[in-house]
C-alpha positions, 0 to 999 in steps of 0.5 A: 432864295435871292430872286436875282439868283434864280427864276422863282421870284421873278416872272422874267427869269422864269420866262427866260428859262422857259425860252432856253428850254423850248423844244419847238419853233412855235414854243421858242417864238411864243416864250420869247414874245412873252419875255419881251412883253414882260420886260416891256421891250420892243423886239427891234433896233438891231443889236441894241435890242440885245444890250437892252435885254441883257441889262434887264436880265442880269441874274446868274443863269443869264449872265453865263450866256451873255458872257459868251455872246459878249465875247463873240460880239467883241471881235474886231471884225464887227467894229462893236456892231457898227460895221453895217449899222446902216445896212438892211438885210433880208434872209430867206429861210430858217435852215441852219445856214440861213439862221447862221447868216442872220446871226453874223449880220446881226453881230455886224450891226445890220437890221436883219429880217428873216422869213420862213415858210413853215412854223415848225422845225421837223427835219430829224436827219442828223448832221456831222459837225467838223471841229470848227463848227463845234467850236463855233456853236459852243461860242454861241452858247449852244450848251446853254440851249441844248445840254447834250450838245457834243458831249464827250466824243459826239460830233453831230446834231439833228437839224431840228435841234441845230435850228432851235439853237440858232433861232434862239441866238438870232432872236436874242441878237435882235433878228426879226423872225417871220414864220409862215411867210414865203418870199415870192420875188422882187418888184423893181423900183419905179422910175423917177417921176413915175407918179408913184405915191408914198408907200406905207412902211411896214407889212401890208397885203401881198402881190404875187410876182415872179421870182427874179432870175440871175443865178445859174446852176451847174450840174455834176453827174457821177456814177448812179448812187441812190441814197436812203435816209431813215429815222427811228424813235429814240426812247433813250433807254439804257439798251439804246444808249449802249448801241455803238454808232457807225460814223461811216462804213464804206464797202471799200474798207469793210467788204466782209460786212457788206457781203454778210449783209447781202448774204443774210438780207439781200440788201446791197449797200455801198456805205452806211452811217448811223448817228443818235440824237433826237432819233436813230438816224441812218443814211445809206447808199443802196445799189439799184439791182438790190432795190429792184430785187427787193421790190423797192423799185417796181420797174427799171427805167433809164432816167433817174427821175422816172426810176425814183418817182413815187409811182415807181417806188413800193413804199412798204418795201422801202420801209422794210428795206431801211429797217432791215439794214438798220437792224443788221448794221447794229447787230439787232441791238436796237429794241423795237425799232419804230419809225419816227414821223416826218412833217407829213406825219408819215414814216421818216424814210426817204430815197433820192438821187445822189448821182446829180449834185447841183451848185450855183455857178456864182455866189452873188450878183448885184441888180440895178434899176433906176440907179438903185442897187441891190446885192443878192447872195446865196448860202446853204444848199442852193449855193452848193448841194451837200453830199450827205454821207460825207457830212460836208453840208453844214460845215461848208454851209457855215463857211459860206455864211461867214463869206456872205457876212464878209461880203456884206461888210465890204459892201457896207464899207463902200467897195465897188460892185465889180471889186466886191463880186470879184472877191466873192467869186475868188472866195467861192472857188475855195468852198467845194474843196474845203475839208478839215484837213485843208483849212486853217488848223487854228479854229479858235481864230476863225472869223468872217475874214476868209484869210482866217479860215482858208489857207493861202487864199488869193482874194484876187484870183478873179479880176473885176474885169472878169465879172460879167453877166450872166451870173456875176452882175447884171442890170435889171430890165425895167418894166417897160423894156422887159415888156418889149423884149419879151414880146420880141423874143416871143415872136421869134420863138413863135416863128421858129417853132411854127409847124411842129406837132403839138407846139403852139407858143403863146407865152413863157409858161404853159407853152413850154411845159411839154418840152416839145417847144424847146425841142422844136427850137433846137431841131429847127436850127440843129436837126441832127441833135434830136429826133423830134418825131420820136418825142412823146408829149406825155413825157414832159420831164423827159423831153425837157431834160433831153433839151436841157442836156443837148443845150448844155452839151452841144450849144454851151447853154447851161440850164437856168431851170430844172426839167421839173421846173420847166414841166411845171410851167409855173408863173414864177419861172417866167423870167428865168425862161425868158433869160434862158431862151435869150441865149438860144437866140444868141446861139442861133442868130447867125443861122437866123440872120436877125438882130437880137430881140431887145438888144441892150436890155442886159448890160455886159457888166456894172459900171465901175463909176462910184455908186451914187447911192449908199449900199444899204440893201441886200437879200440872202436867198437860202431856199425859195419855196413857191407854195402858199401861206400867209402872204404879206408885202414889205414895202419900202423897207429895204431902200431908204432915203440914203439908198435913193439919194440922187433919185429923190430927197424923200424917204419913202417915195421914188426908187422904192423896192417892193419885197414880197414874202409869203413863206419859206423853209 
């Protein structure tokens, strides 16, 4: 057999086939590294790497994949990979949306680094795919990596398999992937003349820093809804194959089914979905009274966090509940149901709150310090949390990834920050309302250009003069001014919480954990809003949630941190808390009769003056973890001499942004 026609006579061909079939994250990365070593290719250099790899692997099996990727790369939006050739991007998180964003940035020609908290993909849950996502993934060669992808009428895929497909595409396109690495935060560049020496280019030791604040979350509450997801082992037997899937059964459309389920098992559901992929996946919305009667929830509680807390859930009863619902809904045709295991090596069953869905108020912001500008954008669940039963997550996530890539292209072309952010927010307004019915029908024409996807979109719905902080744009406080501001704000908080039981404000972390300090601050100025004496210092989440709700509903101060994050009092939340408490001063300053602490440290917007530096640095935050792991620092990678011109003519001296990464998800 000709070695160019197969893998047997050529080690590189064999390694490439191993890479295509790899079914675990570590296996993908290992086989790809071995392939690069065999071909003596250095996995750097942006999209040029893809072209070098393609020239080394020209046998029939590889050519089929190259044909698809070449067609994709040839789209006019990418300008032959030159649209963002001088742009450097960091993508945080190797979830489907993070990887999809990285792929688009790579097609644009940017140098892309992606950091991921874990070294394995373990999410079994199955995602519903809209028609455009199926078409998009096929165009990336999904069938080549996963032969069962959307065969026949199938319109879903497990998160794990989707991640593997996108990981392989990203690697082929030159994206640098670092696993076991967590993003910790941003250190602003030093001022000109600060004396900072030359920083080493590359990865070195880590410094733990606070996660920079800037994005506010909007909470949407609805009628109480408790979701349960569960995965069972799929042995792919004939009996399992013959069991029909349930694309979505809701009580309102099939009351008899749910009544029979309740009569036979005592299980009371609002809806249920069943998909098959690597596992048998079920997602259902259960009624609280049913969970109480079946002993899943031990005790009824007023707040949802306490209701679903680990100590209030009988895990064995939850497993039994999920298994019984799965058996009944499939007419007991799935033989020997056995729970699949999650990343903690436990039965893959989870119960959580569907009642509260969060979305970011804004999709992007620009940070500036000492003349250096950094574009930061959100994609994935931290932009808009999905409602799982409706299957909106990955579809809207991909749309947001395309929108983010479009913004990067506009940024690289020199669009002013105000114009850029205004356009991004105009597009973001469309996202939560999208469905297969109200997006453009010609899915083959979809691209990163939003006009190809959204019907009748107005890219100027938000005007540049509406782009003001907090949220859209802000000037990052430099270290010296931040120290002064924080001390003045701390002193103000101490003055107005003095004398309250259990309150001793000494910092912006631990002093606020119990929630009493925040409640005291509210009570000092608006005593009619809460009864301070009734608060229990041993209920920190409840206290913080009460304060956050009152602040939002009565004072118009949206939360920057969740009640859980407030109760944790972790160091990375310090700047977020400073930002949050600054708004309390603004709300109460007429009562206090004082000047704002550190007045002027946050600008009312970004100057519309032409940028003195090239827009070559940005960060995409997909999901931020705060747990430990291998810690590395990337010095001076994001800001090169082109970004720092006007500050210094030297490539790695002043105006350097230090990005710190230990691990993500």
